[in-house]
N, CA, C and O atoms as CSV, one atom per row, in Angstrom:
chain,resi,resn,atom,element,x,y,z
A,1,UNK,N,N,3.213,-7.798,-0.401
A,1,UNK,CA,C,2.001,-7.676,0.584
A,1,UNK,C,C,2.052,-9.301,1.352
A,1,UNK,O,O,2.207,-10.403,0.825
A,2,UNK,N,N,1.844,-8.904,2.855
A,2,UNK,CA,C,1.631,-9.887,3.450
A,2,UNK,C,C,0.666,-11.026,3.408
A,2,UNK,O,O,-0.434,-10.862,2.881
A,3,UNK,N,N,1.034,-12.237,3.963
A,3,UNK,CA,C,-0.296,-13.230,3.942
A,3,UNK,C,C,-0.536,-13.601,5.423
A,3,UNK,O,O,0.189,-13.598,6.418
A,4,UNK,N,N,-1.772,-13.910,5.201
A,4,UNK,CA,C,-2.400,-14.560,6.815
A,4,UNK,C,C,-1.624,-16.014,6.933
A,4,UNK,O,O,-1.479,-16.720,5.935
A,5,UNK,N,N,-1.178,-16.371,8.127
A,5,UNK,CA,C,-0.620,-17.707,7.975
A,5,UNK,C,C,-1.538,-19.024,7.534
A,5,UNK,O,O,-1.337,-19.982,6.787
A,6,UNK,N,N,-2.672,-18.583,8.389
A,6,UNK,CA,C,-3.957,-20.010,7.715
A,6,UNK,C,C,-4.439,-19.717,6.697
A,6,UNK,O,O,-4.867,-20.750,6.183
A,7,UNK,N,N,-4.698,-18.543,5.844
A,7,UNK,CA,C,-5.793,-18.296,4.758
A,7,UNK,C,C,-5.145,-17.816,3.341
A,7,UNK,O,O,-5.700,-17.363,2.340
A,8,UNK,N,N,-3.652,-18.101,3.639
A,8,UNK,CA,C,-3.016,-17.614,2.218
A,8,UNK,C,C,-3.686,-16.357,1.394
A,8,UNK,O,O,-3.858,-15.217,1.826
A,9,UNK,N,N,-4.036,-16.897,0.020
A,9,UNK,CA,C,-4.475,-15.573,-0.841
A,9,UNK,C,C,-6.068,-15.570,-1.092
A,9,UNK,O,O,-6.692,-16.196,-1.949
A,10,UNK,N,N,-6.616,-14.571,0.032
A,10,UNK,CA,C,-7.756,-14.744,-0.436
A,10,UNK,C,C,-8.319,-13.305,-1.198
A,10,UNK,O,O,-8.219,-12.130,-0.845
A,11,UNK,N,N,-9.017,-14.001,-2.521
A,11,UNK,CA,C,-9.604,-13.396,-3.215
A,11,UNK,C,C,-10.910,-12.566,-3.188
A,11,UNK,O,O,-11.728,-13.037,-2.398
A,12,UNK,N,N,-11.260,-11.624,-3.743
A,12,UNK,CA,C,-13.075,-11.032,-3.736
A,12,UNK,C,C,-13.807,-11.963,-3.390
A,12,UNK,O,O,-14.462,-12.096,-2.357
A,13,UNK,N,N,-13.663,-12.844,-4.560
A,13,UNK,CA,C,-15.223,-14.557,-4.480
A,13,UNK,C,C,-15.039,-14.816,-3.329
A,13,UNK,O,O,-15.928,-14.632,-2.498
A,14,UNK,N,N,-13.609,-15.400,-2.948
A,14,UNK,CA,C,-13.650,-16.172,-1.640
A,14,UNK,C,C,-14.051,-15.006,-0.496
A,14,UNK,O,O,-14.352,-15.694,0.479
A,15,UNK,N,N,-14.138,-14.231,-0.285
A,15,UNK,CA,C,-14.527,-13.184,0.632
A,15,UNK,C,C,-16.039,-13.025,0.127
A,15,UNK,O,O,-16.878,-13.059,1.027
A,16,UNK,N,N,-16.317,-12.926,-0.647
A,16,UNK,CA,C,-17.882,-12.928,-1.019
A,16,UNK,C,C,-18.632,-13.767,-0.543
A,16,UNK,O,O,-19.778,-13.497,-0.181
A,17,UNK,N,N,-17.840,-15.502,-0.428
A,17,UNK,CA,C,-18.746,-16.892,-0.204
A,17,UNK,C,C,-18.807,-16.746,1.242
A,17,UNK,O,O,-19.877,-16.764,1.850
A,18,UNK,N,N,-17.650,-16.599,1.816
A,18,UNK,CA,C,-17.501,-16.539,2.920
A,18,UNK,C,C,-18.535,-15.629,3.818
A,18,UNK,O,O,-18.942,-16.107,4.877
A,19,UNK,N,N,-18.825,-14.742,3.537
A,19,UNK,CA,C,-20.047,-13.648,3.990
A,19,UNK,C,C,-20.952,-14.219,3.911
A,19,UNK,O,O,-21.857,-14.137,4.741
A,20,UNK,N,N,-20.982,-15.046,2.785
A,20,UNK,CA,C,-22.518,-15.398,2.254
A,20,UNK,C,C,-22.774,-16.599,3.475
A,20,UNK,O,O,-23.762,-16.544,4.208
A,21,UNK,N,N,-21.826,-17.594,3.570
A,21,UNK,CA,C,-21.516,-18.784,4.306
A,21,UNK,C,C,-21.623,-17.865,6.063
A,21,UNK,O,O,-21.718,-18.483,7.123
A,22,UNK,N,N,-21.596,-17.013,6.001
A,22,UNK,CA,C,-22.173,-16.509,7.773
A,22,UNK,C,C,-23.036,-15.922,8.130
A,22,UNK,O,O,-23.267,-15.562,9.285
A,23,UNK,N,N,-23.842,-15.676,6.876
A,23,UNK,CA,C,-24.613,-14.451,6.598
A,23,UNK,C,C,-25.952,-15.713,6.723
A,23,UNK,O,O,-27.033,-15.298,7.142
A,24,UNK,N,N,-25.834,-17.218,6.355
A,24,UNK,CA,C,-26.496,-18.201,6.553
A,24,UNK,C,C,-26.895,-18.891,7.607
A,24,UNK,O,O,-28.017,-19.295,7.912
A,25,UNK,N,N,-25.429,-19.030,8.362
A,25,UNK,CA,C,-25.213,-19.256,9.293
A,25,UNK,C,C,-26.309,-18.688,10.585
A,25,UNK,O,O,-27.339,-19.178,11.048
A,26,UNK,N,N,-25.600,-17.518,10.876
A,26,UNK,CA,C,-26.108,-16.875,12.421
A,26,UNK,C,C,-27.085,-15.671,11.464
A,26,UNK,O,O,-27.321,-14.576,11.976
A,27,UNK,N,N,-27.471,-15.920,10.417
A,27,UNK,CA,C,-29.076,-14.856,10.126
A,27,UNK,C,C,-28.570,-13.284,9.933
A,27,UNK,O,O,-27.437,-12.906,10.232
A,28,UNK,N,N,-29.221,-12.755,9.589
A,28,UNK,CA,C,-29.275,-11.135,9.513
A,28,UNK,C,C,-29.365,-10.343,10.576
A,28,UNK,O,O,-28.701,-9.322,10.752
A,29,UNK,N,N,-30.591,-11.015,11.664
A,29,UNK,CA,C,-30.625,-10.528,12.771
A,29,UNK,C,C,-29.532,-10.392,13.772
A,29,UNK,O,O,-29.259,-9.582,14.658
A,30,UNK,N,N,-29.043,-11.414,13.334
A,30,UNK,CA,C,-27.975,-11.936,14.858
A,30,UNK,C,C,-26.380,-11.454,14.563
A,30,UNK,O,O,-25.553,-11.304,15.463
A,31,UNK,N,N,-26.136,-11.260,13.251
A,31,UNK,CA,C,-24.650,-10.514,12.647
A,31,UNK,C,C,-24.787,-9.144,13.817
A,31,UNK,O,O,-23.952,-8.977,14.706
A,32,UNK,N,N,-25.661,-8.485,13.670
A,32,UNK,CA,C,-25.585,-6.867,14.499
A,32,UNK,C,C,-25.355,-7.042,15.882
A,32,UNK,O,O,-24.684,-6.148,16.398
A,33,UNK,N,N,-25.725,-7.938,16.602
A,33,UNK,CA,C,-25.508,-8.604,17.676
A,33,UNK,C,C,-24.333,-8.890,18.164
A,33,UNK,O,O,-23.713,-8.503,19.155
A,34,UNK,N,N,-24.112,-9.649,17.291
A,34,UNK,CA,C,-22.613,-10.389,17.211
A,34,UNK,C,C,-21.484,-9.444,16.872
A,34,UNK,O,O,-20.396,-9.838,17.294
A,35,UNK,N,N,-21.462,-8.191,16.156
A,35,UNK,CA,C,-20.893,-6.835,16.274
A,35,UNK,C,C,-20.603,-5.972,17.331
A,35,UNK,O,O,-19.559,-5.444,17.715
A,36,UNK,N,N,-21.906,-5.943,17.762
A,36,UNK,CA,C,-22.270,-5.111,18.760
A,36,UNK,C,C,-21.356,-5.717,20.332
A,36,UNK,O,O,-20.932,-4.915,21.165
A,37,UNK,N,N,-21.196,-7.227,20.471
A,37,UNK,CA,C,-20.633,-7.779,21.013
A,37,UNK,C,C,-19.006,-7.621,21.193
A,37,UNK,O,O,-18.259,-7.449,22.156
A,38,UNK,N,N,-18.878,-7.733,20.103
A,38,UNK,CA,C,-17.300,-7.574,19.552
A,38,UNK,C,C,-16.600,-5.961,19.777
A,38,UNK,O,O,-15.415,-5.664,19.926
A,39,UNK,N,N,-17.384,-5.389,19.751
A,39,UNK,CA,C,-17.798,-3.876,20.012
A,39,UNK,C,C,-17.187,-3.353,21.326
A,39,UNK,O,O,-16.166,-2.748,21.652
A,40,UNK,N,N,-18.312,-3.876,21.950
A,40,UNK,CA,C,-18.184,-3.939,23.413
A,40,UNK,C,C,-16.975,-4.503,24.211
A,40,UNK,O,O,-16.642,-4.033,25.299
A,41,UNK,N,N,-16.433,-5.384,23.694
A,41,UNK,CA,C,-15.343,-6.645,24.051
A,41,UNK,C,C,-14.177,-5.781,23.565
A,41,UNK,O,O,-13.276,-5.705,24.400
A,42,UNK,N,N,-13.987,-5.180,22.547
A,42,UNK,CA,C,-12.728,-4.578,22.079
A,42,UNK,C,C,-12.581,-2.707,22.727
A,42,UNK,O,O,-11.631,-1.977,22.446
A,43,UNK,N,N,-13.679,-2.330,23.532
A,43,UNK,CA,C,-13.791,-1.296,24.118
A,43,UNK,C,C,-13.236,-1.273,25.434
A,43,UNK,O,O,-12.504,-0.402,25.904
A,44,UNK,N,N,-13.677,-2.371,26.016
A,44,UNK,CA,C,-13.569,-2.908,27.656
A,44,UNK,C,C,-11.947,-3.374,27.715
A,44,UNK,O,O,-11.554,-3.740,28.823
A,45,UNK,N,N,-11.155,-3.385,26.806
A,45,UNK,CA,C,-10.147,-4.590,26.519
A,45,UNK,C,C,-8.995,-3.048,26.389
A,45,UNK,O,O,-7.852,-3.005,26.844
A,46,UNK,N,N,-9.634,-2.036,25.726
A,46,UNK,CA,C,-9.251,-0.854,25.599
A,46,UNK,C,C,-9.138,-0.120,26.808
A,46,UNK,O,O,-7.998,0.055,27.239
A,47,UNK,N,N,-10.310,0.442,27.576
A,47,UNK,CA,C,-9.656,0.567,28.882
A,47,UNK,C,C,-9.114,0.201,29.984
A,47,UNK,O,O,-8.685,0.928,30.880
A,48,UNK,N,N,-9.131,-1.108,29.920
A,48,UNK,CA,C,-8.124,-1.970,30.495
A,48,UNK,C,C,-6.983,-1.835,30.321
A,48,UNK,O,O,-6.234,-1.613,31.273
A,49,UNK,N,N,-6.525,-1.935,29.024
A,49,UNK,CA,C,-5.162,-1.400,29.128
A,49,UNK,C,C,-4.723,-0.202,28.975
A,49,UNK,O,O,-3.493,-0.167,28.945
A,50,UNK,N,N,-5.264,0.859,28.860
A,50,UNK,CA,C,-5.771,2.110,29.655
A,50,UNK,C,C,-5.121,2.138,31.078
A,50,UNK,O,O,-4.049,2.606,31.462
A,51,UNK,N,N,-6.020,1.552,31.662
A,51,UNK,CA,C,-6.071,1.443,33.052
A,51,UNK,C,C,-4.800,1.288,33.539
A,51,UNK,O,O,-4.239,2.028,34.348
A,52,UNK,N,N,-4.290,0.129,32.929
A,52,UNK,CA,C,-2.639,-0.235,33.573
A,52,UNK,C,C,-1.827,0.309,33.082
A,52,UNK,O,O,-0.712,0.152,33.580
A,53,UNK,N,N,-1.951,1.233,31.847
A,53,UNK,CA,C,-0.720,2.232,31.360
A,53,UNK,C,C,-1.025,3.435,32.669
A,53,UNK,O,O,-0.061,3.898,33.278
A,54,UNK,N,N,-2.300,3.818,32.974
A,54,UNK,CA,C,-2.040,5.095,33.993
A,54,UNK,C,C,-1.941,4.688,35.503
A,54,UNK,O,O,-1.862,5.454,36.464
A,55,UNK,N,N,-1.964,3.287,35.506
A,55,UNK,CA,C,-1.546,3.225,37.081
A,55,UNK,C,C,0.089,2.951,36.665
A,55,UNK,O,O,0.862,3.259,37.573
A,56,UNK,N,N,0.714,2.428,35.454
A,56,UNK,CA,C,2.092,2.227,35.585
A,56,UNK,C,C,2.785,3.801,35.593
A,56,UNK,O,O,3.822,3.955,36.237
A,57,UNK,N,N,2.289,4.759,34.988
A,57,UNK,CA,C,2.769,6.150,35.057
A,57,UNK,C,C,2.591,6.474,36.461
A,57,UNK,O,O,3.642,6.912,36.927
A,58,UNK,N,N,1.564,6.413,37.378
A,58,UNK,CA,C,1.000,6.715,38.593
A,58,UNK,C,C,2.643,5.939,39.800
A,58,UNK,O,O,3.072,6.518,40.798
A,59,UNK,N,N,3.020,5.002,39.416
A,59,UNK,CA,C,3.837,4.103,39.719
A,59,UNK,C,C,4.817,4.662,39.653
A,59,UNK,O,O,5.506,4.953,40.631
A,60,UNK,N,N,5.088,4.933,38.460
A,60,UNK,CA,C,6.839,5.772,37.746
A,60,UNK,C,C,6.926,7.256,38.605
A,60,UNK,O,O,7.913,7.960,38.816
A,61,UNK,N,N,5.710,7.419,38.955
A,61,UNK,CA,C,5.829,9.192,39.537
A,61,UNK,C,C,5.924,8.903,40.950
A,61,UNK,O,O,6.965,9.145,41.562
A,62,UNK,N,N,5.365,8.627,41.258
A,62,UNK,CA,C,5.624,8.168,43.059
A,62,UNK,C,C,6.760,7.634,43.518
A,62,UNK,O,O,7.133,7.705,44.689
A,63,UNK,N,N,7.628,6.819,42.183
A,63,UNK,CA,C,9.301,6.317,42.651
A,63,UNK,C,C,9.731,7.290,42.231
A,63,UNK,O,O,10.853,6.841,42.461
A,64,UNK,N,N,9.962,8.364,41.760
A,64,UNK,CA,C,10.916,9.685,41.662
A,64,UNK,C,C,10.815,10.376,42.057
A,64,UNK,O,O,11.720,11.200,41.923
A,65,UNK,N,N,9.462,10.794,43.062
A,65,UNK,CA,C,9.566,11.497,44.147
A,65,UNK,C,C,10.132,11.146,45.628
A,65,UNK,O,O,10.418,11.948,46.517
A,66,UNK,N,N,10.214,9.782,45.650
A,66,UNK,CA,C,11.121,9.237,46.800
A,66,UNK,C,C,12.340,9.608,47.014
A,66,UNK,O,O,12.979,9.122,47.948
């Protein structure tokens, strides 16, 4: 099993403790807003990558026609 470089072996107990700390720091109302923001960021990133891939494909077909 692969280990994360800085986390080592995390068990269920450690994950629960981290989740409780995050809940205490941000509160129950703020966490959904954070997740929504992260989701929008990931979607924008994927759209950007797809746009770059499409541009590369268009450039490849343009060079093949010449």
